[in-house]
PDB file of N, CA, C and O in Angstrom:
ATOM      1  N   MET A   1       0.815  -1.228   0.011  1.00  0.00           N
ATOM      2  CA  MET A   1      -0.063   0.023  -0.053  1.00  0.00           C
ATOM      3  C   MET A   1       0.882   1.273  -0.047  1.00  0.00           C
ATOM      4  O   MET A   1       1.916   1.301   0.619  1.00  0.00           O
ATOM      5  N   HIS A   2       0.482   2.229  -0.781  1.00  0.00           N
ATOM      6  CA  HIS A   2       1.271   3.506  -0.882  1.00  0.00           C
ATOM      7  C   HIS A   2       0.896   4.403   0.261  1.00  0.00           C
ATOM      8  O   HIS A   2      -0.259   4.468   0.682  1.00  0.00           O
ATOM      9  N   GLN A   3       1.920   5.108   0.765  1.00  0.00           N
ATOM     10  CA  GLN A   3       1.653   6.043   1.884  1.00  0.00           C
ATOM     11  C   GLN A   3       1.334   7.363   1.252  1.00  0.00           C
ATOM     12  O   GLN A   3       1.953   7.749   0.260  1.00  0.00           O
ATOM     13  N   VAL A   4       0.388   8.054   1.804  1.00  0.00           N
ATOM     14  CA  VAL A   4       0.043   9.459   1.400  1.00  0.00           C
ATOM     15  C   VAL A   4       0.880  10.375   2.032  1.00  0.00           C
ATOM     16  O   VAL A   4       0.917  10.414   3.262  1.00  0.00           O
ATOM     17  N   LEU A   5       1.582  11.144   1.318  1.00  0.00           N
ATOM     18  CA  LEU A   5       2.678  12.166   1.802  1.00  0.00           C
ATOM     19  C   LEU A   5       2.134  13.472   1.855  1.00  0.00           C
ATOM     20  O   LEU A   5       2.850  14.415   1.521  1.00  0.00           O
ATOM     21  N   ALA A   6       0.885  13.675   2.255  1.00  0.00           N
ATOM     22  CA  ALA A   6       0.403  15.133   2.318  1.00  0.00           C
ATOM     23  C   ALA A   6      -0.784  15.051   3.358  1.00  0.00           C
ATOM     24  O   ALA A   6      -1.425  14.011   3.510  1.00  0.00           O
ATOM     25  N   ASN A   7      -1.028  16.168   4.040  1.00  0.00           N
ATOM     26  CA  ASN A   7      -2.198  16.268   4.890  1.00  0.00           C
ATOM     27  C   ASN A   7      -3.362  16.491   4.353  1.00  0.00           C
ATOM     28  O   ASN A   7      -4.373  16.367   5.045  1.00  0.00           O
ATOM     29  N   PHE A   8      -3.442  16.875   2.975  1.00  0.00           N
ATOM     30  CA  PHE A   8      -4.737  17.147   2.398  1.00  0.00           C
ATOM     31  C   PHE A   8      -4.767  16.202   1.082  1.00  0.00           C
ATOM     32  O   PHE A   8      -3.835  16.136   0.280  1.00  0.00           O
ATOM     33  N   SER A   9      -5.870  15.547   0.991  1.00  0.00           N
ATOM     34  CA  SER A   9      -6.008  14.666  -0.278  1.00  0.00           C
ATOM     35  C   SER A   9      -7.393  14.882  -0.932  1.00  0.00           C
ATOM     36  O   SER A   9      -8.346  15.370  -0.325  1.00  0.00           O
ATOM     37  N   VAL A  10      -7.421  14.485  -2.192  1.00  0.00           N
ATOM     38  CA  VAL A  10      -8.578  14.731  -3.075  1.00  0.00           C
ATOM     39  C   VAL A  10      -8.646  13.653  -4.128  1.00  0.00           C
ATOM     40  O   VAL A  10      -7.644  13.186  -4.669  1.00  0.00           O
ATOM     41  N   SER A  11      -9.861  13.290  -4.383  1.00  0.00           N
ATOM     42  CA  SER A  11      -9.920  12.324  -5.514  1.00  0.00           C
ATOM     43  C   SER A  11      -9.853  13.065  -6.888  1.00  0.00           C
ATOM     44  O   SER A  11     -10.105  14.266  -6.978  1.00  0.00           O
ATOM     45  N   ILE A  12      -9.511  12.310  -7.921  1.00  0.00           N
ATOM     46  CA  ILE A  12      -9.433  12.963  -9.283  1.00  0.00           C
ATOM     47  C   ILE A  12     -10.827  13.656  -9.510  1.00  0.00           C
ATOM     48  O   ILE A  12     -10.913  14.813  -9.922  1.00  0.00           O
ATOM     49  N   SER A  13     -11.886  12.885  -9.218  1.00  0.00           N
ATOM     50  CA  SER A  13     -13.168  13.431  -9.644  1.00  0.00           C
ATOM     51  C   SER A  13     -13.409  14.794  -8.893  1.00  0.00           C
ATOM     52  O   SER A  13     -13.919  15.735  -9.502  1.00  0.00           O
ATOM     53  N   GLU A  14     -13.052  14.899  -7.606  1.00  0.00           N
ATOM     54  CA  GLU A  14     -13.233  16.136  -6.886  1.00  0.00           C
ATOM     55  C   GLU A  14     -12.338  17.228  -7.449  1.00  0.00           C
ATOM     56  O   GLU A  14     -12.742  18.391  -7.446  1.00  0.00           O
ATOM     57  N   LEU A  15     -11.114  16.901  -7.943  1.00  0.00           N
ATOM     58  CA  LEU A  15     -10.174  17.840  -8.448  1.00  0.00           C
ATOM     59  C   LEU A  15     -10.789  18.434  -9.648  1.00  0.00           C
ATOM     60  O   LEU A  15     -10.740  19.655  -9.796  1.00  0.00           O
ATOM     61  N   LYS A  16     -11.360  17.682 -10.512  1.00  0.00           N
ATOM     62  CA  LYS A  16     -12.027  18.160 -11.726  1.00  0.00           C
ATOM     63  C   LYS A  16     -13.083  19.210 -11.576  1.00  0.00           C
ATOM     64  O   LYS A  16     -13.241  20.119 -12.391  1.00  0.00           O
ATOM     65  N   LYS A  17     -13.809  19.036 -10.477  1.00  0.00           N
ATOM     66  CA  LYS A  17     -14.965  19.897 -10.155  1.00  0.00           C
ATOM     67  C   LYS A  17     -14.510  21.406  -9.955  1.00  0.00           C
ATOM     68  O   LYS A  17     -15.086  22.299 -10.576  1.00  0.00           O
ATOM     69  N   ASN A  18     -13.479  21.676  -9.087  1.00  0.00           N
ATOM     70  CA  ASN A  18     -13.097  22.948  -8.786  1.00  0.00           C
ATOM     71  C   ASN A  18     -11.669  22.968  -8.283  1.00  0.00           C
ATOM     72  O   ASN A  18     -11.452  23.109  -7.079  1.00  0.00           O
ATOM     73  N   PRO A  19     -10.659  22.829  -9.186  1.00  0.00           N
ATOM     74  CA  PRO A  19      -9.290  22.884  -8.774  1.00  0.00           C
ATOM     75  C   PRO A  19      -8.860  24.072  -7.969  1.00  0.00           C
ATOM     76  O   PRO A  19      -8.122  23.946  -6.992  1.00  0.00           O
ATOM     77  N   SER A  20      -9.344  25.282  -8.400  1.00  0.00           N
ATOM     78  CA  SER A  20      -8.975  26.628  -7.718  1.00  0.00           C
ATOM     79  C   SER A  20      -9.435  26.585  -6.249  1.00  0.00           C
ATOM     80  O   SER A  20      -8.697  27.015  -5.362  1.00  0.00           O
ATOM     81  N   ALA A  21     -10.639  26.076  -5.988  1.00  0.00           N
ATOM     82  CA  ALA A  21     -11.097  26.011  -4.640  1.00  0.00           C
ATOM     83  C   ALA A  21     -10.167  25.108  -3.733  1.00  0.00           C
ATOM     84  O   ALA A  21      -9.798  25.421  -2.601  1.00  0.00           O
ATOM     85  N   LEU A  22      -9.870  24.030  -4.346  1.00  0.00           N
ATOM     86  CA  LEU A  22      -9.044  22.990  -3.564  1.00  0.00           C
ATOM     87  C   LEU A  22      -7.604  23.612  -3.213  1.00  0.00           C
ATOM     88  O   LEU A  22      -7.079  23.522  -2.103  1.00  0.00           O
ATOM     89  N   LEU A  23      -7.085  24.214  -4.253  1.00  0.00           N
ATOM     90  CA  LEU A  23      -5.807  24.873  -3.942  1.00  0.00           C
ATOM     91  C   LEU A  23      -5.899  25.987  -2.920  1.00  0.00           C
ATOM     92  O   LEU A  23      -4.991  26.182  -2.112  1.00  0.00           O
ATOM     93  N   SER A  24      -6.952  26.684  -2.960  1.00  0.00           N
ATOM     94  CA  SER A  24      -7.144  27.737  -1.868  1.00  0.00           C
ATOM     95  C   SER A  24      -7.420  27.049  -0.496  1.00  0.00           C
ATOM     96  O   SER A  24      -6.921  27.498   0.536  1.00  0.00           O
ATOM     97  N   GLN A  25      -8.189  25.999  -0.506  1.00  0.00           N
ATOM     98  CA  GLN A  25      -8.439  25.321   0.874  1.00  0.00           C
ATOM     99  C   GLN A  25      -7.147  24.751   1.402  1.00  0.00           C
ATOM    100  O   GLN A  25      -6.982  24.755   2.622  1.00  0.00           O
ATOM    101  N   ALA A  26      -6.188  24.246   0.591  1.00  0.00           N
ATOM    102  CA  ALA A  26      -4.942  23.724   1.066  1.00  0.00           C
ATOM    103  C   ALA A  26      -4.042  24.756   1.645  1.00  0.00           C
ATOM    104  O   ALA A  26      -3.195  24.418   2.473  1.00  0.00           O
ATOM    105  N   SER A  27      -4.167  25.983   1.269  1.00  0.00           N
ATOM    106  CA  SER A  27      -3.455  27.076   1.771  1.00  0.00           C
ATOM    107  C   SER A  27      -1.914  26.952   1.649  1.00  0.00           C
ATOM    108  O   SER A  27      -1.143  27.282   2.550  1.00  0.00           O
ATOM    109  N   GLY A  28      -1.537  26.445   0.453  1.00  0.00           N
ATOM    110  CA  GLY A  28      -0.173  26.279   0.069  1.00  0.00           C
ATOM    111  C   GLY A  28       0.441  24.992   0.421  1.00  0.00           C
ATOM    112  O   GLY A  28       1.604  24.772   0.085  1.00  0.00           O
ATOM    113  N   ALA A  29      -0.316  24.032   1.139  1.00  0.00           N
ATOM    114  CA  ALA A  29       0.250  22.749   1.455  1.00  0.00           C
ATOM    115  C   ALA A  29       0.056  21.804   0.248  1.00  0.00           C
ATOM    116  O   ALA A  29      -0.872  22.019  -0.531  1.00  0.00           O
ATOM    117  N   PRO A  30       0.876  20.797   0.072  1.00  0.00           N
ATOM    118  CA  PRO A  30       0.716  19.753  -0.932  1.00  0.00           C
ATOM    119  C   PRO A  30      -0.598  19.124  -0.811  1.00  0.00           C
ATOM    120  O   PRO A  30      -1.158  19.015   0.280  1.00  0.00           O
ATOM    121  N   ILE A  31      -1.128  18.685  -1.965  1.00  0.00           N
ATOM    122  CA  ILE A  31      -2.371  18.057  -2.079  1.00  0.00           C
ATOM    123  C   ILE A  31      -2.105  16.701  -2.744  1.00  0.00           C
ATOM    124  O   ILE A  31      -1.507  16.666  -3.819  1.00  0.00           O
ATOM    125  N   ALA A  32      -2.561  15.504  -2.095  1.00  0.00           N
ATOM    126  CA  ALA A  32      -2.394  14.273  -2.787  1.00  0.00           C
ATOM    127  C   ALA A  32      -3.543  14.025  -3.644  1.00  0.00           C
ATOM    128  O   ALA A  32      -4.666  14.161  -3.159  1.00  0.00           O
ATOM    129  N   VAL A  33      -3.404  13.690  -4.819  1.00  0.00           N
ATOM    130  CA  VAL A  33      -4.509  13.322  -5.698  1.00  0.00           C
ATOM    131  C   VAL A  33      -4.510  11.841  -5.765  1.00  0.00           C
ATOM    132  O   VAL A  33      -3.554  11.141  -6.097  1.00  0.00           O
ATOM    133  N   LEU A  34      -5.793  11.411  -5.383  1.00  0.00           N
ATOM    134  CA  LEU A  34      -5.964   9.911  -5.283  1.00  0.00           C
ATOM    135  C   LEU A  34      -6.715   9.370  -6.473  1.00  0.00           C
ATOM    136  O   LEU A  34      -7.612  10.054  -6.967  1.00  0.00           O
ATOM    137  N   ASN A  35      -6.422   8.236  -6.947  1.00  0.00           N
ATOM    138  CA  ASN A  35      -7.098   7.447  -7.914  1.00  0.00           C
ATOM    139  C   ASN A  35      -7.406   6.147  -7.311  1.00  0.00           C
ATOM    140  O   ASN A  35      -6.472   5.384  -7.064  1.00  0.00           O
ATOM    141  N   HIS A  36      -8.654   5.800  -7.039  1.00  0.00           N
ATOM    142  CA  HIS A  36      -9.073   4.564  -6.458  1.00  0.00           C
ATOM    143  C   HIS A  36      -8.359   4.412  -5.084  1.00  0.00           C
ATOM    144  O   HIS A  36      -7.887   3.345  -4.691  1.00  0.00           O
ATOM    145  N   ASN A  37      -8.326   5.529  -4.423  1.00  0.00           N
ATOM    146  CA  ASN A  37      -7.724   5.620  -2.980  1.00  0.00           C
ATOM    147  C   ASN A  37      -6.340   5.360  -2.908  1.00  0.00           C
ATOM    148  O   ASN A  37      -5.837   5.075  -1.821  1.00  0.00           O
ATOM    149  N   LYS A  38      -5.555   5.436  -4.108  1.00  0.00           N
ATOM    150  CA  LYS A  38      -4.134   5.312  -4.095  1.00  0.00           C
ATOM    151  C   LYS A  38      -3.539   6.641  -4.668  1.00  0.00           C
ATOM    152  O   LYS A  38      -4.079   7.185  -5.631  1.00  0.00           O
ATOM    153  N   PRO A  39      -2.426   7.161  -4.074  1.00  0.00           N
ATOM    154  CA  PRO A  39      -1.826   8.370  -4.564  1.00  0.00           C
ATOM    155  C   PRO A  39      -1.465   8.243  -6.061  1.00  0.00           C
ATOM    156  O   PRO A  39      -0.769   7.308  -6.457  1.00  0.00           O
ATOM    157  N   ALA A  40      -1.947   9.194  -6.885  1.00  0.00           N
ATOM    158  CA  ALA A  40      -1.680   9.109  -8.303  1.00  0.00           C
ATOM    159  C   ALA A  40      -0.749  10.348  -8.729  1.00  0.00           C
ATOM    160  O   ALA A  40      -0.044  10.335  -9.738  1.00  0.00           O
ATOM    161  N   ALA A  41      -0.841  11.425  -7.823  1.00  0.00           N
ATOM    162  CA  ALA A  41      -0.071  12.638  -8.106  1.00  0.00           C
ATOM    163  C   ALA A  41      -0.115  13.517  -6.854  1.00  0.00           C
ATOM    164  O   ALA A  41      -0.915  13.294  -5.946  1.00  0.00           O
ATOM    165  N   TYR A  42       0.782  14.539  -6.832  1.00  0.00           N
ATOM    166  CA  TYR A  42       0.802  15.521  -5.869  1.00  0.00           C
ATOM    167  C   TYR A  42       0.734  16.892  -6.522  1.00  0.00           C
ATOM    168  O   TYR A  42       1.405  17.175  -7.514  1.00  0.00           O
ATOM    169  N   LEU A  43      -0.081  17.710  -5.940  1.00  0.00           N
ATOM    170  CA  LEU A  43      -0.134  19.247  -6.405  1.00  0.00           C
ATOM    171  C   LEU A  43       0.594  19.894  -5.359  1.00  0.00           C
ATOM    172  O   LEU A  43       0.276  19.764  -4.177  1.00  0.00           O
ATOM    173  N   VAL A  44       1.674  20.667  -5.793  1.00  0.00           N
ATOM    174  CA  VAL A  44       2.353  21.471  -4.854  1.00  0.00           C
ATOM    175  C   VAL A  44       2.327  22.908  -5.373  1.00  0.00           C
ATOM    176  O   VAL A  44       2.221  23.130  -6.579  1.00  0.00           O
ATOM    177  N   PRO A  45       2.427  23.933  -4.423  1.00  0.00           N
ATOM    178  CA  PRO A  45       2.482  25.220  -4.929  1.00  0.00           C
ATOM    179  C   PRO A  45       3.815  25.553  -5.690  1.00  0.00           C
ATOM    180  O   PRO A  45       4.855  24.936  -5.462  1.00  0.00           O
ATOM    181  N   VAL A  46       3.716  26.581  -6.619  1.00  0.00           N
ATOM    182  CA  VAL A  46       4.803  26.955  -7.394  1.00  0.00           C
ATOM    183  C   VAL A  46       6.148  27.051  -6.511  1.00  0.00           C
ATOM    184  O   VAL A  46       7.178  26.435  -6.784  1.00  0.00           O
ATOM    185  N   GLU A  47       5.992  27.880  -5.456  1.00  0.00           N
ATOM    186  CA  GLU A  47       7.189  28.151  -4.635  1.00  0.00           C
ATOM    187  C   GLU A  47       7.824  26.897  -4.066  1.00  0.00           C
ATOM    188  O   GLU A  47       9.050  26.798  -4.004  1.00  0.00           O
ATOM    189  N   THR A  48       7.000  25.929  -3.646  1.00  0.00           N
ATOM    190  CA  THR A  48       7.589  24.705  -3.174  1.00  0.00           C
ATOM    191  C   THR A  48       8.120  23.882  -4.333  1.00  0.00           C
ATOM    192  O   THR A  48       9.164  23.271  -4.105  1.00  0.00           O
ATOM    193  N   TYR A  49       7.658  23.779  -5.361  1.00  0.00           N
ATOM    194  CA  TYR A  49       8.217  23.106  -6.567  1.00  0.00           C
ATOM    195  C   TYR A  49       9.513  23.673  -6.941  1.00  0.00           C
ATOM    196  O   TYR A  49      10.482  22.953  -7.180  1.00  0.00           O
ATOM    197  N   GLU A  50       9.549  25.014  -6.999  1.00  0.00           N
ATOM    198  CA  GLU A  50      10.898  25.689  -7.363  1.00  0.00           C
ATOM    199  C   GLU A  50      11.875  25.434  -6.253  1.00  0.00           C
ATOM    200  O   GLU A  50      13.047  25.190  -6.542  1.00  0.00           O
ATOM    201  N   ALA A  51      11.491  25.471  -5.043  1.00  0.00           N
ATOM    202  CA  ALA A  51      12.451  25.156  -3.933  1.00  0.00           C
ATOM    203  C   ALA A  51      12.981  23.756  -3.983  1.00  0.00           C
ATOM    204  O   ALA A  51      14.151  23.526  -3.677  1.00  0.00           O
ATOM    205  N   MET A  52      12.163  22.826  -4.355  1.00  0.00           N
ATOM    206  CA  MET A  52      12.507  21.402  -4.502  1.00  0.00           C
ATOM    207  C   MET A  52      13.452  21.206  -5.600  1.00  0.00           C
ATOM    208  O   MET A  52      14.430  20.472  -5.456  1.00  0.00           O
ATOM    209  N   MET A  53      13.195  21.853  -6.737  1.00  0.00           N
ATOM    210  CA  MET A  53      14.169  21.831  -7.880  1.00  0.00           C
ATOM    211  C   MET A  53      15.397  22.383  -7.612  1.00  0.00           C
ATOM    212  O   MET A  53      16.390  21.866  -8.124  1.00  0.00           O
ATOM    213  N   GLU A  54      15.522  23.503  -6.781  1.00  0.00           N
ATOM    214  CA  GLU A  54      16.765  24.137  -6.410  1.00  0.00           C
ATOM    215  C   GLU A  54      17.528  23.225  -5.544  1.00  0.00           C
ATOM    216  O   GLU A  54      18.735  23.079  -5.735  1.00  0.00           O
ATOM    217  N   MET A  55      16.885  22.578  -4.567  1.00  0.00           N
ATOM    218  CA  MET A  55      17.456  21.626  -3.614  1.00  0.00           C
ATOM    219  C   MET A  55      18.072  20.432  -4.382  1.00  0.00           C
ATOM    220  O   MET A  55      19.166  19.962  -4.069  1.00  0.00           O
ATOM    221  N   LEU A  56      17.331  19.971  -5.383  1.00  0.00           N
ATOM    222  CA  LEU A  56      17.815  18.869  -6.275  1.00  0.00           C
ATOM    223  C   LEU A  56      19.103  19.239  -6.947  1.00  0.00           C
ATOM    224  O   LEU A  56      20.085  18.497  -6.960  1.00  0.00           O
ATOM    225  N   GLU A  57      19.052  20.398  -7.494  1.00  0.00           N
ATOM    226  CA  GLU A  57      20.241  20.964  -8.250  1.00  0.00           C
ATOM    227  C   GLU A  57      21.416  20.966  -7.335  1.00  0.00           C
ATOM    228  O   GLU A  57      22.493  20.461  -7.651  1.00  0.00           O
ATOM    229  N   ASP A  58      21.149  21.630  -6.027  1.00  0.00           N
ATOM    230  CA  ASP A  58      22.324  21.698  -5.104  1.00  0.00           C
ATOM    231  C   ASP A  58      22.828  20.323  -4.731  1.00  0.00           C
ATOM    232  O   ASP A  58      24.031  20.131  -4.554  1.00  0.00           O
ATOM    233  N   TYR A  59      21.893  19.324  -4.602  1.00  0.00           N
ATOM    234  CA  TYR A  59      22.378  17.987  -4.297  1.00  0.00           C
ATOM    235  C   TYR A  59      23.188  17.519  -5.361  1.00  0.00           C
ATOM    236  O   TYR A  59      24.270  17.009  -5.072  1.00  0.00           O
ATOM    237  N   GLU A  60      22.820  17.615  -6.613  1.00  0.00           N
ATOM    238  CA  GLU A  60      23.653  17.210  -7.755  1.00  0.00           C
ATOM    239  C   GLU A  60      24.975  17.808  -7.840  1.00  0.00           C
ATOM    240  O   GLU A  60      25.934  17.102  -8.153  1.00  0.00           O
ATOM    241  N   LEU A  61      25.121  19.120  -7.575  1.00  0.00           N
ATOM    242  CA  LEU A  61      26.289  19.787  -7.536  1.00  0.00           C
ATOM    243  C   LEU A  61      27.189  19.293  -6.426  1.00  0.00           C
ATOM    244  O   LEU A  61      28.402  19.212  -6.617  1.00  0.00           O
ATOM    245  N   ALA A  62      26.619  18.950  -5.239  1.00  0.00           N
ATOM    246  CA  ALA A  62      27.360  18.500  -4.097  1.00  0.00           C
ATOM    247  C   ALA A  62      28.006  17.141  -4.477  1.00  0.00           C
ATOM    248  O   ALA A  62      29.176  16.895  -4.183  1.00  0.00           O
ATOM    249  N   LYS A  63      27.265  16.328  -5.094  1.00  0.00           N
ATOM    250  CA  LYS A  63      27.782  15.020  -5.562  1.00  0.00           C
ATOM    251  C   LYS A  63      28.911  15.209  -6.464  1.00  0.00           C
ATOM    252  O   LYS A  63      29.913  14.504  -6.343  1.00  0.00           O
ATOM    253  N   LEU A  64      28.821  16.110  -7.360  1.00  0.00           N
ATOM    254  CA  LEU A  64      29.864  16.391  -8.342  1.00  0.00           C
ATOM    255  C   LEU A  64      31.122  16.885  -7.657  1.00  0.00           C
ATOM    256  O   LEU A  64      32.215  16.478  -8.050  1.00  0.00           O
ATOM    257  N   VAL A  65      31.023  17.729  -6.666  1.00  0.00           N
ATOM    258  CA  VAL A  65      32.143  18.330  -5.837  1.00  0.00           C
ATOM    259  C   VAL A  65      32.819  17.150  -5.105  1.00  0.00           C
ATOM    260  O   VAL A  65      34.046  17.085  -5.029  1.00  0.00           O
ATOM    261  N   GLU A  66      32.025  16.246  -4.582  1.00  0.00           N
ATOM    262  CA  GLU A  66      32.575  15.021  -3.791  1.00  0.00           C
ATOM    263  C   GLU A  66      33.354  14.093  -4.836  1.00  0.00           C
ATOM    264  O   GLU A  66      34.401  13.535  -4.507  1.00  0.00           O
ATOM    265  N   GLU A  67      32.838  13.962  -6.019  1.00  0.00           N
ATOM    266  CA  GLU A  67      33.545  13.036  -7.022  1.00  0.00           C
ATOM    267  C   GLU A  67      34.820  13.696  -7.412  1.00  0.00           C
ATOM    268  O   GLU A  67      35.825  13.010  -7.595  1.00  0.00           O
ATOM    269  N   ARG A  68      34.836  14.973  -7.548  1.00  0.00           N
ATOM    270  CA  ARG A  68      36.031  15.811  -7.966  1.00  0.00           C
ATOM    271  C   ARG A  68      37.005  15.727  -6.749  1.00  0.00           C
ATOM    272  O   ARG A  68      38.206  15.556  -6.962  1.00  0.00           O
ATOM    273  N   ARG A  69      36.561  15.834  -5.584  1.00  0.00           N
ATOM    274  CA  ARG A  69      37.532  15.802  -4.413  1.00  0.00           C
ATOM    275  C   ARG A  69      38.202  14.398  -4.325  1.00  0.00           C
ATOM    276  O   ARG A  69      39.352  14.289  -3.898  1.00  0.00           O
ATOM    277  N   ALA A  70      37.486  13.350  -4.727  1.00  0.00           N
ATOM    278  CA  ALA A  70      38.099  12.024  -4.826  1.00  0.00           C
ATOM    279  C   ALA A  70      39.331  12.038  -5.828  1.00  0.00           C
ATOM    280  O   ALA A  70      40.277  11.274  -5.634  1.00  0.00           O
ATOM    281  N   ASP A  71      39.311  12.809  -6.768  1.00  0.00           N
ATOM    282  CA  ASP A  71      40.327  12.865  -7.810  1.00  0.00           C
ATOM    283  C   ASP A  71      41.310  13.952  -7.481  1.00  0.00           C
ATOM    284  O   ASP A  71      41.978  14.458  -8.383  1.00  0.00           O
ATOM    285  N   LYS A  72      41.428  14.330  -6.246  1.00  0.00           N
ATOM    286  CA  LYS A  72      42.301  15.468  -5.753  1.00  0.00           C
ATOM    287  C   LYS A  72      43.803  15.255  -6.268  1.00  0.00           C
ATOM    288  O   LYS A  72      44.524  16.178  -6.650  1.00  0.00           O
ATOM    289  N   ASP A  73      44.125  14.069  -6.228  1.00  0.00           N
ATOM    290  CA  ASP A  73      45.577  13.706  -6.564  1.00  0.00           C
ATOM    291  C   ASP A  73      45.953  13.980  -8.019  1.00  0.00           C
ATOM    292  O   ASP A  73      47.129  14.072  -8.370  1.00  0.00           O
ATOM    293  N   LYS A  74      44.849  14.115  -8.909  1.00  0.00           N
ATOM    294  CA  LYS A  74      45.065  14.373 -10.341  1.00  0.00           C
ATOM    295  C   LYS A  74      44.995  15.970 -10.667  1.00  0.00           C
ATOM    296  O   LYS A  74      45.101  16.417 -11.809  1.00  0.00           O
ATOM    297  N   ALA A  75      44.817  16.700  -9.595  1.00  0.00           N
ATOM    298  CA  ALA A  75      44.635  18.117  -9.681  1.00  0.00           C
ATOM    299  C   ALA A  75      45.900  18.823 -10.158  1.00  0.00           C
ATOM    300  O   ALA A  75      47.018  18.408  -9.850  1.00  0.00           O
ATOM    301  N   VAL A  76      45.708  19.838 -10.873  1.00  0.00           N
ATOM    302  CA  VAL A  76      46.883  20.676 -11.334  1.00  0.00           C
ATOM    303  C   VAL A  76      46.935  22.063 -10.592  1.00  0.00           C
ATOM    304  O   VAL A  76      45.925  22.760 -10.493  1.00  0.00           O
ATOM    305  N   THR A  77      48.058  22.407 -10.117  1.00  0.00           N
ATOM    306  CA  THR A  77      48.132  23.702  -9.369  1.00  0.00           C
ATOM    307  C   THR A  77      48.152  24.750 -10.409  1.00  0.00           C
ATOM    308  O   THR A  77      48.855  24.625 -11.411  1.00  0.00           O
ATOM    309  N   VAL A  78      47.312  25.902 -10.177  1.00  0.00           N
ATOM    310  CA  VAL A  78      47.236  26.944 -11.107  1.00  0.00           C
ATOM    311  C   VAL A  78      47.201  28.200 -10.222  1.00  0.00           C
ATOM    312  O   VAL A  78      46.565  28.189  -9.168  1.00  0.00           O
ATOM    313  N   SER A  79      47.896  29.311 -10.650  1.00  0.00           N
ATOM    314  CA  SER A  79      47.875  30.613  -9.979  1.00  0.00           C
ATOM    315  C   SER A  79      46.602  31.298 -10.423  1.00  0.00           C
ATOM    316  O   SER A  79      46.152  31.108 -11.553  1.00  0.00           O
ATOM    317  N   LEU A  80      46.035  32.071  -9.567  1.00  0.00           N
ATOM    318  CA  LEU A  80      44.912  32.953  -9.987  1.00  0.00           C
ATOM    319  C   LEU A  80      45.384  33.977 -10.992  1.00  0.00           C
ATOM    320  O   LEU A  80      44.622  34.388 -11.866  1.00  0.00           O
ATOM    321  N   ASP A  81      46.597  34.380 -10.881  1.00  0.00           N
ATOM    322  CA  ASP A  81      47.148  35.420 -11.819  1.00  0.00           C
ATOM    323  C   ASP A  81      47.149  34.812 -13.283  1.00  0.00           C
ATOM    324  O   ASP A  81      46.968  35.531 -14.265  1.00  0.00           O
ATOM    325  N   ASP A  82      47.355  33.490 -13.370  1.00  0.00           N
ATOM    326  CA  ASP A  82      47.405  32.837 -14.604  1.00  0.00           C
ATOM    327  C   ASP A  82      46.162  32.674 -15.301  1.00  0.00           C
ATOM    328  O   ASP A  82      46.123  32.403 -16.501  1.00  0.00           O
ATOM    329  N   LEU A  83      45.028  32.850 -14.504  1.00  0.00           N
ATOM    330  CA  LEU A  83      43.749  32.758 -15.070  1.00  0.00           C
ATOM    331  C   LEU A  83      43.349  34.052 -15.670  1.00  0.00           C
ATOM    332  O   LEU A  83      42.253  34.167 -16.217  1.00  0.00           O
TER     333      LEU A  83
END
């Protein structure tokens, strides 16, 4: 069984009736969209989605930094003046 990761949930049928009202009722919180009582999707506010994408990008960059740190012995010394 899938866990619902939101405090507010709605069926697809209810969502079709008045999506704007549901978004307003949720007051910026994520909404779980259920299909046959199972999570099918989540609606999140724009600000939340943008923050999640930024965090994901930061995570990917951190992984790249750690990979490059592992190759530290292959690094070339360069003076800032040379750049």
